[in-house]
C-alpha positions as YAML, in Angstrom:
chain: A
units: angstrom
residues:
- id: 1
  name: MET
  ca: [0.00, 0.00, 0.00]
- id: 2
  name: GLN
  ca: [1.32, 3.40, -1.00]
- id: 3
  name: GLN
  ca: [1.58, 6.07, 1.68]
- id: 4
  name: GLY
  ca: [1.34, 9.83, 1.50]
- id: 5
  name: VAL
  ca: [0.14, 10.17, -2.10]
- id: 6
  name: ALA
  ca: [0.94, 13.66, -3.39]
- id: 7
  name: ALA
  ca: [-1.70, 15.19, -5.63]
- id: 8
  name: THR
  ca: [-2.58, 18.19, -7.75]
- id: 9
  name: VAL
  ca: [-6.19, 19.30, -7.52]
- id: 10
  name: ILE
  ca: [-7.07, 20.71, -10.94]
- id: 11
  name: VAL
  ca: [-9.94, 23.20, -10.94]
- id: 12
  name: PRO
  ca: [-11.08, 24.52, -14.35]
- id: 13
  name: THR
  ca: [-12.89, 27.82, -13.89]
- id: 14
  name: ARG
  ca: [-14.90, 30.22, -15.98]
- id: 15
  name: ASN
  ca: [-16.24, 33.29, -14.17]
- id: 16
  name: GLU
  ca: [-16.15, 31.70, -10.70]
- id: 17
  name: ARG
  ca: [-14.71, 34.64, -8.75]
- id: 18
  name: GLY
  ca: [-17.25, 34.31, -5.94]
- id: 19
  name: ASN
  ca: [-16.36, 30.66, -5.27]
- id: 20
  name: VAL
  ca: [-12.57, 30.85, -5.10]
- id: 21
  name: ALA
  ca: [-12.00, 31.74, -1.44]
- id: 22
  name: GLU
  ca: [-14.49, 29.16, -0.11]
- id: 23
  name: LEU
  ca: [-13.17, 26.44, -2.42]
- id: 24
  name: VAL
  ca: [-9.55, 27.01, -1.36]
- id: 25
  name: ALA
  ca: [-10.55, 27.02, 2.30]
- id: 26
  name: GLN
  ca: [-12.50, 23.75, 2.05]
- id: 27
  name: VAL
  ca: [-9.88, 21.96, -0.07]
- id: 28
  name: GLY
  ca: [-7.15, 23.14, 2.29]
- id: 29
  name: ALA
  ca: [-9.05, 21.80, 5.29]
- id: 30
  name: ALA
  ca: [-9.79, 18.48, 3.59]
- id: 31
  name: LEU
  ca: [-6.14, 17.95, 2.60]
- id: 32
  name: ALA
  ca: [-4.53, 19.23, 5.80]
- id: 33
  name: GLY
  ca: [-1.34, 17.30, 6.51]
- id: 34
  name: ARG
  ca: [-1.08, 15.93, 2.98]
- id: 35
  name: THR
  ca: [1.24, 16.91, 0.14]
- id: 36
  name: ALA
  ca: [-0.98, 18.67, -2.36]
- id: 37
  name: GLU
  ca: [-1.53, 21.76, -4.47]
- id: 38
  name: ILE
  ca: [-4.48, 23.45, -6.14]
- id: 39
  name: LEU
  ca: [-4.00, 24.35, -9.78]
- id: 40
  name: PHE
  ca: [-6.68, 26.58, -11.29]
- id: 41
  name: VAL
  ca: [-6.93, 26.65, -15.06]
- id: 42
  name: ASP
  ca: [-8.91, 29.79, -15.68]
- id: 43
  name: ASP
  ca: [-10.89, 30.83, -18.75]
- id: 44
  name: SER
  ca: [-12.60, 33.73, -17.01]
- id: 45
  name: ASP
  ca: [-13.30, 37.30, -17.99]
- id: 46
  name: ASP
  ca: [-14.52, 38.47, -14.56]
- id: 47
  name: GLY
  ca: [-11.21, 38.75, -12.70]
- id: 48
  name: THR
  ca: [-11.26, 35.21, -11.31]
- id: 49
  name: ALA
  ca: [-7.50, 34.88, -11.91]
- id: 50
  name: ASP
  ca: [-6.84, 38.02, -9.83]
- id: 51
  name: GLU
  ca: [-9.01, 36.65, -7.04]
- id: 52
  name: ILE
  ca: [-7.09, 33.35, -7.12]
- id: 53
  name: GLU
  ca: [-3.79, 35.18, -6.73]
- id: 54
  name: ARG
  ca: [-5.20, 37.18, -3.82]
- id: 55
  name: VAL
  ca: [-6.51, 34.08, -2.03]
- id: 56
  name: ALA
  ca: [-3.27, 32.16, -2.73]
- id: 57
  name: ALA
  ca: [-1.27, 34.55, -0.55]
- id: 58
  name: GLY
  ca: [-2.99, 33.28, 2.61]
- id: 59
  name: ALA
  ca: [-3.89, 29.75, 1.53]
- id: 60
  name: PRO
  ca: [-3.06, 26.71, 3.69]
- id: 61
  name: LEU
  ca: [-1.49, 24.91, 0.69]
- id: 62
  name: SER
  ca: [0.16, 25.82, -2.60]
- id: 63
  name: VAL
  ca: [-2.23, 27.53, -5.03]
- id: 64
  name: ARG
  ca: [-1.34, 28.29, -8.66]
- id: 65
  name: VAL
  ca: [-3.29, 29.58, -11.63]
- id: 66
  name: VAL
  ca: [-2.89, 29.19, -15.38]
- id: 67
  name: HIS
  ca: [-5.00, 31.79, -17.17]
- id: 68
  name: ARG
  ca: [-5.96, 30.97, -20.76]
- id: 69
  name: ALA
  ca: [-6.48, 33.97, -23.02]
- id: 70
  name: PRO
  ca: [-9.69, 34.14, -25.12]
- id: 71
  name: ASP
  ca: [-7.83, 32.89, -28.20]
- id: 72
  name: ASP
  ca: [-6.29, 29.98, -26.25]
- id: 73
  name: ARG
  ca: [-9.33, 28.18, -24.85]
- id: 74
  name: ALA
  ca: [-9.54, 25.23, -27.20]
- id: 75
  name: GLY
  ca: [-11.58, 22.29, -25.93]
- id: 76
  name: GLY
  ca: [-13.56, 24.24, -23.37]
- id: 77
  name: LEU
  ca: [-13.54, 22.79, -19.87]
- id: 78
  name: GLY
  ca: [-12.04, 19.54, -21.11]
- id: 79
  name: GLY
  ca: [-9.19, 21.43, -22.77]
- id: 80
  name: ALA
  ca: [-8.57, 23.28, -19.51]
- id: 81
  name: VAL
  ca: [-8.29, 19.98, -17.64]
- id: 82
  name: VAL
  ca: [-5.75, 18.62, -20.13]
- id: 83
  name: ARG
  ca: [-3.74, 21.84, -19.81]
- id: 84
  name: GLY
  ca: [-3.83, 21.43, -16.04]
- id: 85
  name: MET
  ca: [-2.53, 17.86, -16.25]
- id: 86
  name: ARG
  ca: [0.41, 19.09, -18.30]
- id: 87
  name: PHE
  ca: [1.26, 21.80, -15.75]
- id: 88
  name: ALA
  ca: [0.54, 19.75, -12.60]
- id: 89
  name: ALA
  ca: [3.34, 19.39, -10.07]
- id: 90
  name: TYR
  ca: [2.31, 15.81, -9.24]
- id: 91
  name: ASP
  ca: [1.34, 12.80, -11.36]
- id: 92
  name: VAL
  ca: [-1.81, 12.08, -9.36]
- id: 93
  name: CYS
  ca: [-4.37, 14.61, -10.52]
- id: 94
  name: ILE
  ca: [-7.81, 15.21, -9.04]
- id: 95
  name: VAL
  ca: [-10.25, 17.11, -11.25]
- id: 96
  name: MET
  ca: [-13.15, 18.97, -9.66]
- id: 97
  name: ASP
  ca: [-15.45, 21.86, -10.49]
- id: 98
  name: GLY
  ca: [-14.93, 25.30, -9.01]
- id: 99
  name: ASP
  ca: [-18.50, 25.83, -7.81]
- id: 100
  name: LEU
  ca: [-18.38, 23.50, -4.75]
- id: 101
  name: GLN
  ca: [-20.96, 21.11, -6.16]
- id: 102
  name: HIS
  ca: [-18.17, 18.56, -5.86]
- id: 103
  name: PRO
  ca: [-17.64, 18.28, -2.08]
- id: 104
  name: PRO
  ca: [-13.96, 18.72, -1.09]
- id: 105
  name: ALA
  ca: [-14.59, 16.47, 1.92]
- id: 106
  name: VAL
  ca: [-14.47, 13.49, -0.47]
- id: 107
  name: LEU
  ca: [-10.85, 14.24, -1.49]
- id: 108
  name: PRO
  ca: [-9.22, 12.21, 1.33]
- id: 109
  name: THR
  ca: [-11.43, 9.20, 0.51]
- id: 110
  name: MET
  ca: [-10.35, 9.36, -3.13]
- id: 111
  name: LEU
  ca: [-6.67, 9.57, -2.21]
- id: 112
  name: ASP
  ca: [-6.93, 6.77, 0.35]
- id: 113
  name: ARG
  ca: [-8.66, 4.57, -2.21]
- id: 114
  name: TYR
  ca: [-5.98, 5.25, -4.81]
- id: 115
  name: ALA
  ca: [-3.27, 4.58, -2.20]
- id: 116
  name: LEU
  ca: [-4.31, 0.93, -2.04]
- id: 117
  name: GLY
  ca: [-2.33, 0.62, -5.27]
- id: 118
  name: ASP
  ca: [-4.67, -1.46, -7.45]
- id: 119
  name: VAL
  ca: [-6.34, 1.24, -9.55]
- id: 120
  name: ASP
  ca: [-5.33, 4.02, -11.93]
- id: 121
  name: ALA
  ca: [-8.37, 6.21, -11.41]
- id: 122
  name: VAL
  ca: [-10.99, 6.91, -8.73]
- id: 123
  name: VAL
  ca: [-14.39, 8.26, -9.78]
- id: 124
  name: ALA
  ca: [-16.64, 10.17, -7.37]
- id: 125
  name: SER
  ca: [-20.12, 8.90, -8.24]
- id: 126
  name: ARG
  ca: [-23.56, 10.30, -7.56]
- id: 127
  name: TYR
  ca: [-25.15, 6.93, -8.27]
- id: 128
  name: VAL
  ca: [-23.09, 4.35, -6.38]
- id: 129
  name: GLY
  ca: [-24.42, 3.33, -2.96]
- id: 130
  name: GLY
  ca: [-24.23, 6.31, -0.60]
- id: 131
  name: GLY
  ca: [-24.11, 8.87, -3.42]
- id: 132
  name: ASP
  ca: [-26.71, 11.56, -4.08]
- id: 133
  name: SER
  ca: [-27.55, 13.77, -7.08]
- id: 134
  name: SER
  ca: [-29.96, 16.12, -5.27]
- id: 135
  name: GLY
  ca: [-27.75, 19.13, -6.02]
- id: 136
  name: LEU
  ca: [-28.90, 19.13, -9.65]
- id: 137
  name: ALA
  ca: [-30.97, 22.25, -10.19]
- id: 138
  name: ASN
  ca: [-34.32, 20.63, -10.98]
- id: 139
  name: ARG
  ca: [-36.07, 17.43, -11.95]
- id: 140
  name: ALA
  ca: [-35.43, 18.07, -15.64]
- id: 141
  name: ARG
  ca: [-31.66, 18.18, -15.10]
- id: 142
  name: ILE
  ca: [-31.85, 15.01, -13.02]
- id: 143
  name: TRP
  ca: [-33.59, 13.23, -15.90]
- id: 144
  name: VAL
  ca: [-31.12, 14.65, -18.42]
- id: 145
  name: SER
  ca: [-28.23, 13.41, -16.26]
- id: 146
  name: ARG
  ca: [-29.75, 9.93, -15.93]
- id: 147
  name: ALA
  ca: [-30.52, 9.72, -19.64]
- id: 148
  name: SER
  ca: [-27.03, 10.90, -20.61]
- id: 149
  name: THR
  ca: [-25.49, 8.28, -18.34]
- id: 150
  name: ALA
  ca: [-27.68, 5.53, -19.83]
- id: 151
  name: VAL
  ca: [-26.83, 6.55, -23.39]
- id: 152
  name: THR
  ca: [-23.12, 6.70, -22.59]
- id: 153
  name: ARG
  ca: [-23.12, 3.24, -21.02]
- id: 154
  name: ALA
  ca: [-25.08, 1.89, -23.97]
- id: 155
  name: MET
  ca: [-22.58, 3.29, -26.45]
- id: 156
  name: PHE
  ca: [-19.56, 1.94, -24.50]
- id: 157
  name: PRO
  ca: [-20.89, -1.17, -22.75]
- id: 158
  name: VAL
  ca: [-17.49, -2.84, -22.24]
- id: 159
  name: ARG
  ca: [-15.40, 0.14, -21.20]
- id: 160
  name: MET
  ca: [-18.18, 1.52, -18.96]
- id: 161
  name: GLN
  ca: [-19.09, -1.82, -17.39]
- id: 162
  name: GLY
  ca: [-19.72, -1.23, -13.69]
- id: 163
  name: ILE
  ca: [-19.13, 2.54, -13.87]
- id: 164
  name: THR
  ca: [-22.27, 4.19, -12.55]
- id: 165
  name: ASP
  ca: [-21.40, 7.83, -13.24]
- id: 166
  name: PRO
  ca: [-19.26, 8.30, -16.36]
- id: 167
  name: MET
  ca: [-20.62, 11.86, -16.66]
- id: 168
  name: THR
  ca: [-19.13, 13.09, -13.39]
- id: 169
  name: GLY
  ca: [-16.53, 15.84, -13.47]
- id: 170
  name: PHE
  ca: [-15.03, 14.80, -10.11]
- id: 171
  name: PHE
  ca: [-12.33, 12.15, -10.45]
- id: 172
  name: LEU
  ca: [-8.74, 11.20, -9.67]
- id: 173
  name: VAL
  ca: [-6.40, 9.84, -12.31]
- id: 174
  name: ASP
  ca: [-2.72, 9.00, -12.57]
- id: 175
  name: ARG
  ca: [-1.61, 11.00, -15.60]
- id: 176
  name: ARG
  ca: [1.18, 8.50, -16.27]
- id: 177
  name: ARG
  ca: [-1.53, 6.06, -17.37]
- id: 178
  name: ILE
  ca: [-2.95, 8.49, -19.96]
- id: 179
  name: ASP
  ca: [-1.64, 9.51, -23.35]
- id: 180
  name: LEU
  ca: [-2.46, 13.21, -23.10]
- id: 181
  name: ASP
  ca: [-1.66, 13.73, -26.77]
- id: 182
  name: SER
  ca: [-4.41, 11.27, -27.78]
- id: 183
  name: LEU
  ca: [-7.15, 13.19, -25.98]
- id: 184
  name: GLN
  ca: [-9.48, 15.36, -28.05]
- id: 185
  name: PRO
  ca: [-11.42, 17.30, -25.40]
- id: 186
  name: ASP
  ca: [-14.50, 19.23, -26.41]
- id: 187
  name: GLY
  ca: [-16.78, 20.54, -23.68]
- id: 188
  name: PHE
  ca: [-17.59, 19.27, -20.21]
- id: 189
  name: LYS
  ca: [-17.13, 15.50, -20.30]
- id: 190
  name: ILE
  ca: [-13.37, 14.97, -20.13]
- id: 191
  name: LEU
  ca: [-13.70, 11.82, -17.97]
- id: 192
  name: LEU
  ca: [-15.63, 10.13, -20.77]
- id: 193
  name: GLU
  ca: [-12.80, 10.96, -23.18]
- id: 194
  name: ILE
  ca: [-10.21, 9.54, -20.77]
- id: 195
  name: LEU
  ca: [-12.09, 6.33, -20.01]
- id: 196
  name: VAL
  ca: [-12.77, 5.56, -23.66]
- id: 197
  name: ARG
  ca: [-9.22, 6.21, -24.86]
- id: 198
  name: SER
  ca: [-7.29, 4.70, -21.91]
- id: 199
  name: PRO
  ca: [-7.60, 1.17, -20.45]
- id: 200
  name: LEU
  ca: [-7.73, 2.11, -16.76]
- id: 201
  name: ALA
  ca: [-8.41, 0.10, -13.64]
- id: 202
  name: THR
  ca: [-11.04, 2.24, -11.94]
- id: 203
  name: ALA
  ca: [-12.72, 2.47, -8.53]
- id: 204
  name: GLU
  ca: [-15.80, 4.44, -7.51]
- id: 205
  name: VAL
  ca: [-16.50, 6.23, -4.24]
- id: 206
  name: PRO
  ca: [-19.82, 7.87, -3.38]
- id: 207
  name: MET
  ca: [-20.35, 11.61, -3.30]
- id: 208
  name: THR
  ca: [-23.28, 13.90, -2.57]
- id: 209
  name: PHE
  ca: [-23.62, 16.37, -5.42]
- id: 210
  name: ALA
  ca: [-24.25, 19.73, -3.78]
- id: 211
  name: ARG
  ca: [-25.85, 22.94, -4.98]
- id: 212
  name: ARG
  ca: [-23.68, 25.71, -6.38]
- id: 213
  name: TYR
  ca: [-22.07, 27.95, -3.76]
- id: 214
  name: ASP
  ca: [-22.18, 31.05, -5.98]
- id: 215
  name: GLY
  ca: [-22.93, 32.00, -9.59]
- id: 216
  name: ARG
  ca: [-24.89, 30.29, -12.34]
- id: 217
  name: SER
  ca: [-24.51, 26.89, -14.00]
- id: 218
  name: LYS
  ca: [-22.71, 26.77, -17.36]
- id: 219
  name: ALA
  ca: [-24.84, 23.85, -18.57]
- id: 220
  name: ASN
  ca: [-26.97, 24.76, -21.57]
- id: 221
  name: ALA
  ca: [-28.31, 23.41, -24.85]
- id: 222
  name: ARG
  ca: [-25.03, 24.13, -26.61]
- id: 223
  name: GLN
  ca: [-23.16, 21.96, -24.12]
- id: 224
  name: GLY
  ca: [-25.74, 19.25, -24.68]
- id: 225
  name: TRP
  ca: [-25.08, 19.26, -28.42]
- id: 226
  name: ARG
  ca: [-21.33, 19.19, -27.78]
- id: 227
  name: PHE
  ca: [-21.83, 16.15, -25.56]
- id: 228
  name: LEU
  ca: [-23.82, 14.35, -28.25]
- id: 229
  name: ALA
  ca: [-21.15, 15.22, -30.81]
- id: 230
  name: GLN
  ca: [-18.48, 13.87, -28.46]
- id: 231
  name: LEU
  ca: [-20.37, 10.61, -28.00]
- id: 232
  name: THR
  ca: [-20.81, 10.21, -31.74]
- id: 233
  name: ARG
  ca: [-17.14, 10.91, -32.38]
- id: 234
  name: LEU
  ca: [-15.94, 8.46, -29.73]
- id: 235
  name: ARG
  ca: [-18.35, 5.67, -30.60]
- id: 236
  name: PHE
  ca: [-18.95, 6.34, -34.27]
- id: 237
  name: GLY
  ca: [-18.13, 2.87, -35.47]
- id: 238
  name: LYS
  ca: [-20.56, 0.68, -33.50]
- id: 239
  name: MET
  ca: [-23.49, 3.05, -33.42]
- id: 240
  name: SER
  ca: [-23.18, 3.98, -37.09]
- id: 241
  name: VAL
  ca: [-23.35, 0.33, -38.15]
- id: 242
  name: PHE
  ca: [-26.35, -0.19, -35.87]
- id: 243
  name: ALA
  ca: [-27.97, 2.87, -37.47]
- id: 244
  name: LEU
  ca: [-27.19, 1.58, -40.95]
- id: 245
  name: ILE
  ca: [-28.78, -1.78, -40.22]
- id: 246
  name: GLY
  ca: [-31.74, -0.01, -38.66]
- id: 247
  name: ALA
  ca: [-32.05, 2.21, -41.71]
- id: 248
  name: VAL
  ca: [-31.99, -0.77, -44.06]
- id: 249
  name: GLY
  ca: [-34.55, -2.49, -41.85]
- id: 250
  name: ALA
  ca: [-36.71, 0.64, -41.84]
- id: 251
  name: VAL
  ca: [-36.62, 0.83, -45.65]
- id: 252
  name: ALA
  ca: [-37.48, -2.86, -45.85]
- id: 253
  name: ASN
  ca: [-40.26, -2.36, -43.30]
- id: 254
  name: VAL
  ca: [-41.78, 0.52, -45.25]
- id: 255
  name: ALA
  ca: [-41.44, -1.44, -48.50]
- id: 256
  name: ILE
  ca: [-43.19, -4.49, -47.02]
- id: 257
  name: VAL
  ca: [-46.00, -2.32, -45.65]
- id: 258
  name: TRP
  ca: [-46.39, -0.63, -49.04]
- id: 259
  name: ALA
  ca: [-46.37, -3.90, -50.97]
- id: 260
  name: LEU
  ca: [-48.85, -5.65, -48.66]
- id: 261
  name: THR
  ca: [-51.25, -2.73, -48.51]
- id: 262
  name: ARG
  ca: [-51.13, -2.43, -52.31]
- id: 263
  name: ALA
  ca: [-51.99, -6.14, -52.42]
- id: 264
  name: GLY
  ca: [-55.11, -5.41, -50.36]
- id: 265
  name: LEU
  ca: [-54.00, -6.45, -46.86]
- id: 266
  name: PRO
  ca: [-55.09, -4.04, -44.08]
- id: 267
  name: TYR
  ca: [-52.23, -1.75, -43.06]
- id: 268
  name: VAL
  ca: [-52.19, -2.96, -39.42]
- id: 269
  name: TRP
  ca: [-51.64, -6.57, -40.50]
- id: 270
  name: SER
  ca: [-49.12, -5.37, -43.05]
- id: 271
  name: ALA
  ca: [-47.23, -3.56, -40.31]
- id: 272
  name: VAL
  ca: [-47.22, -6.66, -38.09]
- id: 273
  name: ILE
  ca: [-45.77, -8.86, -40.82]
- id: 274
  name: ALA
  ca: [-43.20, -6.22, -41.75]
- id: 275
  name: ALA
  ca: [-42.18, -5.76, -38.11]
- id: 276
  name: GLU
  ca: [-41.66, -9.48, -37.44]
- id: 277
  name: THR
  ca: [-39.66, -9.94, -40.62]
- id: 278
  name: THR
  ca: [-37.35, -7.01, -39.98]
- id: 279
  name: ILE
  ca: [-36.97, -7.81, -36.26]
- id: 280
  name: ILE
  ca: [-35.46, -11.20, -37.09]
- id: 281
  name: ALA
  ca: [-33.35, -9.90, -39.97]
- id: 282
  name: ASN
  ca: [-32.02, -6.95, -37.94]
- id: 283
  name: PHE
  ca: [-31.04, -9.23, -35.06]
- id: 284
  name: LEU
  ca: [-29.01, -11.50, -37.32]
- id: 285
  name: LEU
  ca: [-27.26, -8.54, -38.95]
- id: 286
  name: GLN
  ca: [-26.52, -6.93, -35.56]
- id: 287
  name: GLU
  ca: [-25.06, -10.20, -34.33]
- id: 288
  name: ARG
  ca: [-22.70, -10.29, -37.26]
- id: 289
  name: PHE
  ca: [-21.75, -6.66, -37.75]
- id: 290
  name: VAL
  ca: [-22.45, -4.65, -34.56]
- id: 291
  name: PHE
  ca: [-22.10, -6.71, -31.38]
- id: 292
  name: HIS
  ca: [-19.81, -9.48, -32.64]
- id: 293
  name: ASP
  ca: [-17.10, -8.44, -30.16]
- id: 294
  name: MET
  ca: [-19.50, -8.80, -27.20]
- id: 295
  name: ARG
  ca: [-21.07, -12.18, -27.99]
- id: 296
  name: ALA
  ca: [-18.48, -14.32, -26.22]
- id: 297
  name: ALA
  ca: [-19.03, -12.59, -22.86]
- id: 298
  name: ALA
  ca: [-22.82, -12.34, -23.21]
- id: 299
  name: ALA
  ca: [-25.56, -14.95, -22.77]
- id: 300
  name: GLY
  ca: [-26.02, -17.71, -25.35]
- id: 301
  name: PHE
  ca: [-27.37, -17.15, -28.84]
- id: 302
  name: TRP
  ca: [-30.93, -18.30, -28.22]
- id: 303
  name: ARG
  ca: [-31.24, -16.29, -25.04]
- id: 304
  name: ARG
  ca: [-29.95, -13.22, -26.85]
- id: 305
  name: PHE
  ca: [-32.42, -13.87, -29.65]
- id: 306
  name: ALA
  ca: [-35.33, -14.38, -27.25]
- id: 307
  name: THR
  ca: [-34.52, -11.22, -25.29]
- id: 308
  name: SER
  ca: [-34.12, -9.16, -28.44]
- id: 309
  name: PHE
  ca: [-37.23, -10.63, -30.04]
- id: 310
  name: ALA
  ca: [-39.35, -10.01, -26.94]
- id: 311
  name: PHE
  ca: [-38.18, -6.40, -26.57]
- id: 312
  name: ASN
  ca: [-38.71, -5.58, -30.20]
- id: 313
  name: ASN
  ca: [-42.19, -7.07, -30.15]
- id: 314
  name: VAL
  ca: [-43.09, -5.02, -27.07]
- id: 315
  name: GLU
  ca: [-41.70, -1.97, -28.84]
- id: 316
  name: ALA
  ca: [-43.70, -2.87, -31.94]
- id: 317
  name: ALA
  ca: [-46.84, -3.43, -29.83]
- id: 318
  name: ILE
  ca: [-46.48, 0.16, -28.63]
- id: 319
  name: ARG
  ca: [-45.32, 1.61, -31.93]
- id: 320
  name: ILE
  ca: [-47.99, 0.11, -34.18]
- id: 321
  name: PRO
  ca: [-50.98, 1.55, -32.25]
- id: 322
  name: VAL
  ca: [-49.24, 4.91, -32.27]
- id: 323
  name: MET
  ca: [-48.76, 4.52, -36.02]
- id: 324
  name: ALA
  ca: [-52.45, 3.62, -36.36]
- id: 325
  name: LEU
  ca: [-53.40, 6.75, -34.44]
- id: 326
  name: MET
  ca: [-51.24, 8.85, -36.77]
- id: 327
  name: VAL
  ca: [-52.95, 7.30, -39.80]
- id: 328
  name: GLU
  ca: [-56.50, 7.54, -38.45]
- id: 329
  name: ALA
  ca: [-56.40, 10.83, -36.56]
- id: 330
  name: TRP
  ca: [-53.81, 12.77, -38.54]
- id: 331
  name: ARG
  ca: [-54.65, 11.31, -41.97]
- id: 332
  name: MET
  ca: [-51.03, 10.43, -42.54]
- id: 333
  name: SER
  ca: [-50.09, 7.78, -45.09]
- id: 334
  name: SER
  ca: [-49.16, 4.46, -43.53]
- id: 335
  name: PRO
  ca: [-45.59, 4.32, -44.97]
- id: 336
  name: VAL
  ca: [-44.84, 7.83, -43.62]
- id: 337
  name: ALA
  ca: [-46.28, 7.01, -40.20]
- id: 338
  name: THR
  ca: [-44.24, 3.80, -40.13]
- id: 339
  name: ALA
  ca: [-41.04, 5.66, -40.97]
- id: 340
  name: ILE
  ca: [-41.57, 8.29, -38.25]
- id: 341
  name: THR
  ca: [-42.30, 5.78, -35.49]
- id: 342
  name: LEU
  ca: [-39.30, 3.65, -36.50]
- id: 343
  name: ALA
  ca: [-37.01, 6.67, -36.23]
- id: 344
  name: VAL
  ca: [-38.25, 7.44, -32.72]
- id: 345
  name: ALA
  ca: [-37.71, 3.82, -31.65]
- id: 346
  name: PHE
  ca: [-34.10, 3.66, -32.88]
- id: 347
  name: LEU
  ca: [-32.35, 5.00, -29.77]
- id: 348
  name: ALA
  ca: [-34.37, 2.84, -27.39]
- id: 349
  name: ARG
  ca: [-33.47, -0.29, -29.35]
- id: 350
  name: PHE
  ca: [-29.78, 0.52, -29.41]
- id: 351
  name: MET
  ca: [-29.63, 1.19, -25.66]
- id: 352
  name: PHE
  ca: [-31.53, -1.98, -24.81]
- id: 353
  name: HIS
  ca: [-29.33, -4.22, -26.94]
- id: 354
  name: ALA
  ca: [-26.08, -2.72, -25.69]
- id: 355
  name: LEU
  ca: [-27.06, -2.73, -22.02]
- id: 356
  name: VAL
  ca: [-29.24, -5.84, -21.76]
- id: 357
  name: VAL
  ca: [-29.03, -8.25, -24.69]
- id: 358
  name: TYR
  ca: [-25.23, -8.21, -24.86]
- id: 359
  name: ARG
  ca: [-24.55, -7.48, -21.21]
- id: 360
  name: PRO
  ca: [-21.54, -9.52, -20.01]
- id: 361
  name: ARG
  ca: [-22.44, -12.48, -17.82]
- id: 362
  name: ARG
  ca: [-21.41, -12.36, -14.18]
- id: 363
  name: ARG
  ca: [-18.16, -14.17, -13.54]
- id: 364
  name: GLU
  ca: [-16.25, -15.07, -10.43]
- id: 365
  name: PRO
  ca: [-13.40, -12.58, -9.95]
- id: 366
  name: ASP
  ca: [-9.87, -13.78, -10.56]
- id: 367
  name: HIS
  ca: [-6.36, -12.31, -10.34]
- id: 368
  name: ARG
  ca: [-6.64, -10.71, -13.81]
- id: 369
  name: HIS
  ca: [-10.08, -9.18, -13.89]
- id: 370
  name: GLN
  ca: [-12.07, -8.19, -10.83]
- id: 371
  name: ALA
  ca: [-15.36, -6.59, -11.74]
- id: 372
  name: VAL
  ca: [-16.78, -5.52, -8.39]
- id: 373
  name: HIS
  ca: [-15.53, -5.48, -4.79]
- id: 374
  name: ARG
  ca: [-17.72, -4.19, -2.04]
- id: 375
  name: VAL
  ca: [-16.39, -2.07, 0.74]
- id: 376
  name: GLY
  ca: [-17.18, -4.68, 3.37]
- id: 377
  name: GLU
  ca: [-14.41, -6.95, 2.11]
- id: 378
  name: ALA
  ca: [-11.84, -4.18, 2.19]
- id: 379
  name: ALA
  ca: [-13.03, -2.98, 5.57]
- id: 380
  name: ARG
  ca: [-12.59, -6.44, 7.07]
- id: 381
  name: SER
  ca: [-9.01, -6.47, 5.82]
- id: 382
  name: GLY
  ca: [-8.33, -3.16, 7.58]
- id: 383
  name: GLU
  ca: [-7.37, -1.36, 4.37]
- id: 384
  name: LEU
  ca: [-10.21, 1.18, 4.34]
- id: 385
  name: VAL
  ca: [-11.46, 3.58, 6.98]
- id: 386
  name: ALA
  ca: [-15.07, 3.19, 8.06]
- id: 387
  name: ASP
  ca: [-16.43, 6.34, 6.40]
- id: 388
  name: THR
  ca: [-15.60, 5.47, 2.80]
- id: 389
  name: GLY
  ca: [-19.07, 4.07, 2.11]
- id: 390
  name: ALA
  ca: [-19.82, 1.67, -0.70]
- id: 391
  name: ILE
  ca: [-16.97, 1.35, -3.19]
- id: 392
  name: ARG
  ca: [-16.93, -0.51, -6.48]
- id: 393
  name: ILE
  ca: [-13.76, -1.52, -8.28]
- id: 394
  name: ILE
  ca: [-13.75, -2.01, -12.02]
- id: 395
  name: ARG
  ca: [-10.75, -3.34, -13.87]
- id: 396
  name: GLY
  ca: [-11.54, -1.77, -17.23]
- id: 397
  name: LEU
  ca: [-8.82, -3.59, -19.16]
- id: 398
  name: ASP
  ca: [-10.91, -4.88, -22.04]
- id: 399
  name: ARG
  ca: [-10.64, -2.94, -25.26]
- id: 400
  name: GLU
  ca: [-13.81, -1.74, -26.95]
- id: 401
  name: GLY
  ca: [-14.48, -3.27, -30.33]
...
């Protein structure tokens, strides 16, 4: 077990002047007696950098600031984090927001967990046992956060296996395990970029996501689009093939509906026949071209088929009445209504297959790959203090296909 891990706390800031003094005070108190520094990477236009320098003069630990000029802010918050890792005094870097929604009191738990020596990164999670996301501004943001997490895990089911909060901005990582030059940060979600591009052994510790201490949230629709673009860029291969198969299936579905209705069959029965035909064909194509790299670790072929077939029929049982309503109430043509409802169903199908149909089977842990440890085991061995809460360890050493 390592002792006395030295760390740089990297805090990317943009117009957070009112939070600086309180953040430094709380981080200093949390890390009292440890070797650590705070490194602000500042993209502000409100004098935040000046406030950091003022607070640094009386801070209980070393405080530095790197101010990025307006023409040097590539990558947004993620770019600021990468810049901070390059300028950090220590290899162990902890990234946290500057608004105190990430509680500094969790810092010692993260360092103590890393000090056990079996992981490269420690993620502070809102969703692991003992965590809390109540600091999100409203119910809509809570649902957006949950949905974003689900989509992310669906798009990277192997690399994100067991990680409950890949969207968090509060994490510890050993920069020696990351190729900084390979990162292409764009927006808020730098942890996602790191986890996808680096095979890291990762642990989670719980955190309570707090409300902002001062100022307004930077989250907006533009950041949402940047997140979706980042996901698409990182996972373009698998999802694009799934989309292509879905598109071919949709065309086939519409063609079957058109042909059968032209032959005199009622459009509802035409839709049922088209749906069953394309459900089976799409599954076989997805097996071969989309999820081929996940089949060995998943359940057997017939169980995968049965699960996929059942889900798609439930989806069709919902979609077809909706389509009928569109035809009857809105006077829409049946092929057009079919195409619209298929497009809406695409994302749900992809997420279900990635997270459920091809979910890796549970295996007994061995010396090479340990999926989950619970804190009780570590506590009995005397390696963890009692207040660490539930902790999950994920050895994310498998490469994504």
